[in-house]
Every structure is written in structure tokens, then in C-alpha cells.
C-alpha positions in Angstrom: 0.2 -0.1 0.1 1.3 2.8 -1.0 1.2 5.8 1.3 -1.0 7.6 -0.9 -3.3 5.0 -0.2 -3.3 5.2 3.7 -6.4 7.1 5.1 -6.3 8.9 7.9 -8.4 9.6 10.9 -10.0 13.0 10.6 -8.6 14.5 13.5 -7.3 18.1 14.6 -4.8 19.2 16.5 -6.1 17.4 19.6 -8.4 15.1 19.4 -11.6 14.1 16.9 -14.0 16.8 17.9 -12.0 20.1 19.5 -13.8 23.1 20.5 -11.7 26.1 21.5 -14.0 29.2 23.1 -12.6 32.9 22.2 -13.4 36.5 23.0 -12.9 36.4 27.0 -10.1 35.5 29.7 -8.8 33.0 30.9 -10.9 32.6 33.7 -14.0 33.2 32.8 -13.3 30.4 29.3 -12.0 28.3 32.5 -15.3 28.6 34.9 -17.9 27.9 31.5 -15.7 24.8 30.5 -15.9 23.6 33.9 -20.1 24.3 34.0 -20.2 22.4 30.3 -17.9 19.6 31.8 -20.7 18.5 34.5 -23.7 18.5 32.2 -21.8 16.7 29.5 -19.7 14.0 31.2 -22.9 12.3 32.5 -22.9 11.0 28.6 -19.6 11.5 27.2 -15.6 11.8 27.6 -14.5 15.7 27.8 -11.0 16.9 28.0 -10.0 20.4 28.4 -7.3 21.9 27.2 -5.1 25.4 28.7 -2.5 26.7 29.3 -0.2 27.7 33.0 2.2 30.2 33.4 1.8 31.1 36.9 4.2 27.8 38.0 6.5 28.6 35.3 7.0 32.6 36.7 6.7 31.6 40.2 9.6 29.0 39.9 11.7 32.3 38.3 11.1 34.2 41.6 10.8 31.4 44.6 13.3 28.9 42.8 12.0 25.1 41.4 9.6 22.7 43.3 12.5 20.0 44.8 9.3 18.2 45.2 9.2 17.5 41.7 11.3 14.4 40.1 11.6 16.9 36.8 13.7 19.0 39.0 16.4 16.4 39.4 17.3 15.8 35.9 13.7 13.0 35.5 12.1 13.3 32.3 8.9 11.8 33.0 6.7 11.3 36.5 3.6 10.1 36.7 1.5 10.2 40.0 -0.7 8.0 41.4 -3.0 10.8 43.2 -5.4 8.4 44.5 -8.8 10.0 42.7 -6.7 10.6 39.7 -2.8 9.8 37.7 -1.4 12.6 36.7 1.9 12.3 34.3 4.3 15.1 34.1 6.8 16.0 30.8 10.1 17.3 30.6 8.8 17.7 27.2 6.5 19.7 24.8 3.6 17.8 23.8 4.4 16.8 19.7 0.8 16.6 18.0 1.0 13.3 17.8 1.4 13.0 21.7 -1.9 14.8 21.8 -3.7 12.4 20.0 -2.4 9.3 22.0 -3.4 11.2 25.1 -6.5 12.1 24.3 -7.8 9.3 22.4 -10.5 8.5 24.2 -12.0 11.2 24.5 -15.4 13.1 23.0 -14.8 16.2 23.1 -12.2 18.9 23.7 -13.0 22.2 25.6 -9.9 24.6 24.6 -8.9 27.3 26.0 -8.5 29.4 22.4 -6.4 32.2 24.0 -3.2 29.9 24.5 -4.5 26.9 21.6 -6.1 27.1 18.0 -8.6 24.2 17.4 -10.7 23.2 14.2 -13.5 24.6 15.8 -14.7 28.0 17.4 -17.6 29.2 19.6 -17.2 33.2 20.1 -17.7 34.8 23.5 -18.7 38.6 22.8 -17.6 40.4 26.0 -17.6 44.4 25.7 -14.9 43.9 28.0 -12.6 42.2 26.9 -12.7 42.9 23.1 -9.6 43.3 22.7 -8.5 40.1 23.5 -10.4 39.3 20.1 -9.1 41.3 17.9 -5.7 39.6 18.5 -7.2 36.0 17.9 -9.3 36.4 14.6 -7.2 34.6 12.3 -8.9 31.8 13.9 -11.9 32.1 13.5 -11.8 29.2 10.8 -14.8 26.9 11.6 -17.3 29.2 13.9 -20.4 27.5 15.7 -21.9 29.8 17.8 -22.2 33.1 19.6 -22.6 33.8 23.6 -23.3 36.7 24.9 -21.4 37.2 28.3 -22.8 39.2 31.2 -24.7 42.5 30.1 -23.9 42.0 26.5 -25.7 41.4 23.2 -25.7 41.7 19.6 -24.6 45.7 19.3 -22.0 44.9 20.7 -19.9 41.8 18.1 -17.4 44.1 16.7 -17.8 45.8 13.0 -14.6 43.8 12.2 -16.5 41.0 12.6 -19.8 41.2 11.0 -17.2 41.9 8.0 -15.0 39.5 8.6 -18.0 36.6 9.2 -21.0 37.5 6.7 -23.3 35.0 8.6 -22.6 35.6 11.9 -25.5 37.2 12.8 -27.4 34.1 11.9 -25.1 31.5 13.9 -26.7 30.2 17.4 -26.3 32.3 19.9 -26.8 32.2 23.8 -26.1 34.2 26.4 -23.7 33.0 29.4 -26.2 32.4 31.7 -28.5 29.7 30.0 -26.0 27.3 30.5 -28.3 24.3 30.0 -29.6 26.1 26.2 -25.4 26.2 25.7 -24.9 22.2 27.1 -28.0 21.2 24.4 -25.9 22.7 21.4 -23.0 21.1 22.3 -25.3 17.8 22.6 -26.4 18.7 19.1 -22.9 19.0 17.8 -21.4 15.7 19.8 -24.7 13.6 18.4 -23.6 14.2 14.7 -20.4 13.6 15.1 -21.0 10.7 15.8 -19.0 7.6 13.1 -21.3 5.7 10.5 -21.2 2.3 11.0 -19.9 0.1 8.5 -20.3 -3.8 8.7 -17.5 -6.2 8.6 -19.0 -10.0 8.1 -16.0 -12.3 9.5 -15.3 -15.5 7.4 -10.9 -15.7 7.1 -11.0 -18.2 9.4 -9.6 -21.6 8.9 -12.5 -24.2 10.0 -9.6 -26.8 11.6 -12.4 -28.3 13.7 -14.2 -28.4 10.6 -11.9 -30.6 8.9 -11.6 -27.8 6.3 -15.4 -26.6 5.5 -16.1 -23.4 5.1 -18.5 -22.4 7.1 -19.0 -18.9 5.0 -20.8 -21.4 2.3 -22.5 -23.1 4.8 -26.7 -23.0 3.9 -28.8 -22.4 7.0 -31.0 -20.0 5.5 -31.6 -21.2 2.2 -28.6 -20.0 0.8 -25.0 -19.1 2.0 -24.0 -17.7 5.2 -21.7 -15.0 3.3 -24.6 -14.1 0.9 -27.4 -14.3 3.6 -25.6 -12.6 6.2 -23.9 -9.7 4.0 -27.8 -8.7 3.0 -28.4 -8.8 6.4 -25.7 -6.4 7.5 -26.2 -4.2 5.1 -29.7 -2.9 6.5 -28.1 -1.4 8.8 -24.9 -0.2 7.9 -23.3 2.0 5.6 -21.0 0.2 3.6 -21.0 -3.8 4.7 -17.0 -5.7 4.2 -16.2 -9.1 3.8 -13.3 -10.0 5.7 -11.2 -13.0 4.7 -7.4 -14.1 3.9 -5.7 -13.1 0.7 -5.9 -17.0 -0.2 -9.5 -16.8 -0.4 -9.5 -14.2 -3.2 -10.3 -16.8 -5.7 -12.8 -19.1 -3.5 -15.1 -15.5 -2.3 -14.7 -13.9 -6.0 -18.3 -13.6 -6.4 -18.3 -11.8 -3.7 -18.6 -8.1 -3.7 -17.2 -5.8 -1.1 -13.7 -8.1 -0.5 -11.8 -6.9 2.4 -8.6 -9.0 2.6 -6.2 -9.3 5.5 -3.4 -6.6 5.3 -2.9 -7.8 9.2 -1.6 -11.5 8.4 -2.0 -14.5 10.6 -4.0 -12.4 13.5 -7.1 -13.6 12.6 -9.9 -11.6 13.9 -7.2 -9.3 15.3 -6.1 -8.5 12.3 -9.2 -8.7 10.4 -10.5 -6.1 12.3 -7.4 -3.7 12.2 -7.1 -3.9 8.1 -11.3 -2.5 8.4 -10.1 0.1 10.6 -7.1 0.9 8.3 -9.4 0.5 5.3 -11.2 3.4 6.8 -10.2 4.8 10.5 -13.3 7.1 10.8 -15.9 4.6 10.3 -17.6 2.3 13.6 -17.4 -1.4 12.8 -19.9 -3.5 13.5 -18.3 -7.5 13.4 -20.2 -10.3 12.9 -18.9 -13.7 12.9 -19.8 -16.2 9.9 -19.9 -18.7 12.5 -23.0 -17.2 14.2 -26.3 -18.5 12.5 -28.3 -17.0 14.9 -27.7 -13.5 14.2 -31.2 -12.0 12.6 -32.5 -8.7 12.8 -33.7 -8.9 16.0 -30.5 -9.0 17.3 -28.7 -6.7 15.1 -31.2 -3.5 15.3 -30.8 -4.3 19.5 -26.8 -3.9 19.1 -27.5 -0.2 16.9 -30.0 1.0 19.7 -27.0 0.0 22.8 -24.9 1.5 21.2 -22.5 4.0 23.2 -20.3 5.3 21.2 -18.5 6.8 24.1 -17.1 3.9 24.8 -14.1 1.2 23.1 -16.9 -0.8 22.4 -20.3 -2.1 22.6 -20.5 -6.4 22.4 -22.8 -8.6 23.5 -21.8 -10.9 26.3 -22.3 -14.1 27.2 -25.5 -15.5 28.9 -23.0 -18.0 31.2 -19.9 -16.3 31.6 -20.8 -12.8 31.5 -17.2 -11.9 29.0 -17.6 -10.1 26.0 -18.2 -11.5 22.8 -16.0 -9.3 20.5 -17.0 -10.9 17.3 -20.8 -10.0 17.7 -20.2 -5.9 18.2 -19.8 -2.4 17.1 -16.0 -1.1 17.9 -15.8 2.4 17.4 -13.1 4.2 15.6 -11.1 5.0 18.9 -10.4 1.0 19.1 -7.5 1.5 16.2 -5.1 3.1 18.5 -5.9 0.4 21.4 -5.4 -2.3 18.7 -2.4 -1.2 17.4 -0.6 -0.3 21.1 -1.8 -3.9 22.3 0.2 -5.4 18.9 3.4 -3.1 19.7 3.5 -5.0 23.2 3.1 -8.8 21.4 -0.8 -9.5 22.2 -3.3 -10.2 19.2 -6.6 -11.4 20.9 -9.0 -9.2 21.0 -10.2 -10.6 24.2 -6.9 -9.6 26.3 -7.5 -5.9 24.4 -11.0 -6.1 26.0 -9.2 -6.8 29.6 -8.1 -3.2 29.6 -10.7 -0.9 28.1 -14.2 0.7 28.6 -16.8 -1.2 26.9 -20.8 -1.4 27.1 -22.0 -5.0 27.4 -25.2 -5.6 26.5 -27.5 -8.8 26.9 -28.2 -11.9 23.9 -31.5 -11.9 22.9 -31.9 -15.0 22.9 -30.0 -18.1 24.6 -28.7 -19.3 20.4 -27.6 -15.9 19.7 -24.3 -16.5 20.2 -24.3 -20.1 19.9 -21.1 -20.6 17.5 -20.8 -23.7 14.7 -16.8 -24.8 15.6 -17.7 -28.4 14.7 -19.5 -30.7 12.6 -22.0 -31.5 15.6 -22.6 -28.4 16.3 -23.6 -27.5 13.0 -25.8 -31.1 12.9 -27.5 -29.2 15.4 -27.7 -25.6 14.6 -29.3 -26.8 10.9 -32.1 -28.2 13.3 -32.5 -25.6 16.0 -33.4 -23.1 13.1 -35.7 -25.5 11.2 -37.6 -25.6 14.1 -37.6 -21.3 14.9 -38.1 -20.9 10.7 -41.3 -23.5 11.6 -43.1 -21.9 14.4 
């Protein structure tokens, strides 16, 4: 794959969704950000980005803090603060560093006095209008306007009316109406939830079935690969079938094949390949050896989806453990998978041990029943025949 062919995630300077506040003091921006965080954090993962020059000035005046390992030549200091953890670095974070640290964040609220962001909210504050003039070049994608206390539309500087002709048509709020502002954020975040692509996992070698290709088994009147793909297509933006490169000829009559580019890793490699193909989509995985998956199963999964998690997965009724081959994996899972691979892990179940996921109950006791042996195949066909005759 050439460099120009590599799909890139849609991400800003900090994370996928980043919003900077401009137009007033840093203190007011922080206060507003904290109030919004209190409300939005009930559903979303919130980050806050700011700059702190005060401690640097104090160090110049009073001397370095001897309690910090960084002031004793350490390059990094990790502190467990009981209720939270903190990592301090003796370096400026690169853009890539920021992306890694903020991978799990749904939205970063940013002090626009110090940092640029891909989206902006303008605070009209006549008491601090001079702060705005120096930041006009940062207004590239204005979402809405917030009026500070004792400020109204008449206080919008003339230069803004010239620079942003449609500024008066942007949504606007009084800064005291915090719940209205929060609802606006809710709408913005909901609109940014990634679309779902389908990934039918069909790359297994079927060793326990004597090499019988599970994708070509007929449970529902035709081969499972056609049946399940058509089912998934009804509920996804686009649906693909993963396979090993050696299977391409066998599946030459199958549309939207996605051969593994991470080889020899099973479903782990198939999911990595899917994210490599489109890192901005969420991927719904369904294994081809789950013949009891039906419309209700997929609809329930989509309805229960939590895009603030790494994944939403069905869990086994007997053990409560997640079924990684039947669920929705969010784009933030891509980095987690790559990190796991870097540390020698190639099992989706291993990855799930250390990440934030949502587990949902299957709708029936057969939903997660896998067909891995010839005996299980006979049982499944009988059960499905009885189920379809009811």
C-alpha cells in the first residue's frame, strides 16, 4: 500500500472533536468549560485544554519545586493521586502525543486564547473585546456565539461583521443559559457520532470442521456469507467481508471483499485491516459462524450502542464475558489495537481486558451460539429449522 493510499483519521490538533472558546478572559473560559463539563460528562468523555504560565513565573521568583522529580533531571513523573493520575513530562507534547493522550475523549474544550482548534465558539464580551482582535485568524469554523453578561448583538465588533458575513445567523446564547449551551453541544456531538460499517468475519480456516468453509454453509436457504452480508447491509453505511488473501479466488463472486493486510492474526488482524481501510467509521463485527444472528440481534446492538466507549458488545449469558466477534467497535479502538499489537498481543479478548466497553445481554440463549464442529452444525441446522417453522 502506497503512502498516498493510506486512509487518515479525521482529527484536529488535539483530538477528533475539539472546540476552542475565544473572545473573553481565560478565567471566564475556564468557568464556562467546567460548567459544561459537569453537564456533558454524564454521557460523553470531556477533555479540557489550557495553558498555565503562573507556575513558571513562580519558579523564576521562588526557585524550582524540589518535590518534583522533573526538577531532579527526571524526564517523566507519574503520580497516583488516588482519585486521579497525573503524568508530567520534561518536554512539549507533539501533535501525535496529544492524539494518543486524548484518544478516548469525545470532545476537548479548549482555551482559545492559547491554542487553535478546528472548531470555535465566540464569546462576545464588551469588557474584553481587545482580546479578540489578536485572535481573529483563529476563527475558521465558527459554531455559535455566546453573549457575556451585559452584552448583546449590538456589541459585536464591526470587524467581525465584515470577516464573517453570516455571523448574525449563527446560533446564539446568553452565557447564563448554560443548559441551552449544553444542549447545543449535545447536538454537535451527536452529529459527529461515526457511521457504522459492517465487517463479516469469514477468514477462519475451519480446522475443527475438517476444512469445511463456514462461509459457504447454508442455514437460511443460501450460503451464510450472502445471507449475513445482506442482513448487515440493511443497517450499515457499507458492508464488507473479511478474508485471508488466499481466499480471494474462492470468494470471487462476493462484492466488497476486504482481504487481511495484517496477516496471521485472525479476527484481530481483520479488524485492524478494516480500520486501516476506514479509520473514521465504527465497525460492526459479525462472525460468519454465528448463524442465529438476525434482524433483532443487529437492531438491538445498534440501539444499545454507546459511542463514548471503545466498543459495544454482546456478552455470554453463562460467563458474562464479552463476545468480540459480535459488536460495534468505535474508531478510538484502532489505536488500542495497534498498541496491543506493539506489545505482543493479538487477541481481541486480551484488548478488552483493559479498555472501557459496554456489554449488553443477548436477546435469546442461542444468539451467541457458534458453529465450530460438525456436531454443532447438525444441532444448529435442526434448531434453525424448528425456529423457522414456528
